[in-house]
Each structure stands twice: as C-alpha cells, then as structure tokens.
C-alpha positions as CSV (number, residue, x, y, z in Angstrom):
1,M,-47.1,-46.6,34.2
2,D,-47.7,-49.6,36.4
3,H,-46.4,-50.3,39.9
4,D,-43.4,-52.4,38.8
5,E,-42.2,-49.7,36.4
6,L,-42.0,-47.3,39.3
7,H,-39.5,-49.6,41.0
8,A,-37.4,-50.5,37.9
9,G,-34.0,-49.0,38.0
10,L,-30.3,-49.4,38.5
11,Y,-29.3,-51.1,41.8
12,E,-26.1,-51.7,43.6
13,I,-26.0,-54.6,46.1
14,R,-22.9,-54.9,48.3
15,V,-22.0,-58.0,50.2
16,Q,-19.2,-59.2,52.5
17,G,-17.1,-61.8,50.6
18,V,-15.4,-62.1,47.3
19,L,-17.0,-63.2,44.1
20,D,-15.4,-62.8,40.7
21,D,-17.0,-61.7,37.5
22,R,-17.9,-65.3,36.6
23,W,-20.8,-65.0,39.0
24,S,-22.4,-62.5,36.6
25,A,-24.6,-65.2,35.0
26,W,-25.9,-66.4,38.4
27,F,-26.9,-62.8,39.1
28,D,-28.9,-62.4,35.9
29,G,-26.1,-60.7,33.9
30,L,-25.4,-58.0,36.4
31,R,-21.8,-56.7,36.8
32,V,-20.0,-58.5,39.7
33,S,-16.8,-57.0,41.0
34,S,-14.8,-57.3,44.3
35,D,-12.5,-54.9,46.1
36,Q,-9.4,-55.2,48.2
37,A,-11.5,-55.0,51.4
38,G,-13.2,-58.3,50.6
39,H,-16.5,-56.8,49.5
40,T,-18.4,-57.6,46.3
41,T,-20.6,-55.2,44.4
42,I,-23.4,-56.6,42.2
43,A,-24.8,-53.8,40.0
44,G,-26.9,-53.1,37.0
45,P,-30.5,-52.8,35.8
46,V,-33.2,-54.5,37.8
47,P,-36.6,-54.6,36.0
48,D,-38.9,-54.7,39.1
49,Q,-39.2,-55.5,42.8
50,A,-39.8,-59.2,42.2
51,A,-36.4,-59.4,40.4
52,L,-34.7,-57.4,43.2
53,H,-36.1,-59.8,45.8
54,G,-34.9,-62.7,43.6
55,L,-31.4,-61.3,43.6
56,L,-31.4,-60.8,47.4
57,A,-32.6,-64.4,47.8
58,K,-29.5,-65.5,45.7
59,V,-27.2,-63.5,48.0
60,R,-28.9,-65.2,51.0
61,D,-28.6,-68.6,49.4
62,L,-24.8,-68.1,49.1
63,G,-24.6,-67.2,52.8
64,L,-23.0,-63.8,52.0
65,P,-23.7,-61.1,54.6
66,L,-25.6,-58.2,53.0
67,L,-23.9,-54.8,53.5
68,S,-26.2,-52.5,51.5
69,V,-28.8,-52.2,48.7
70,R,-28.8,-48.9,46.9
71,R,-30.9,-47.6,44.0
72,M,-28.6,-45.6,41.8
73,D,-29.3,-42.4,39.9
74,P,-29.2,-43.3,36.2
75,G,-26.9,-40.3,35.6
76,H,-24.0,-42.0,37.6
C-alpha cells in the first residue's frame, strides 16, 4: 500500500454559502447539497491527498468560507 492509498477515503467538506447539485461536476462528481442554514456539503470518495487539496482549492477559488473537512467512516 502506498502513501496515497493511506489517505484515500470518503470526505465531507462543509462551506458557508449555497450551491445546488449542478455544482457536482465542478467538484469531480461529488455529491453537493445545501441546508436551510445556508451551508453546503460536498461529499464523496476522494482518491488521495492531491485530489483533496484540489477540491479545497476549488472552494477557495469560489470564495466560500470553509467550515470543516472531515474524513468519514465508510460504514456511515
């Protein structure tokens, strides 16, 4: 197992602001959903740390405040 495989997994990125599911393609096919509080969750499988940093750069480029990044247990 190489270093990148150790960091592959399911991630949940939460941001301040509302994006609808049409943004899924921009975020490499991850699920994009918003709640009533005006927060958006971007979630799904991320193959490695480089891909995760790429997703975070996209959040930055949109000017959305980052609330949290969480690696999820695959059982959830």
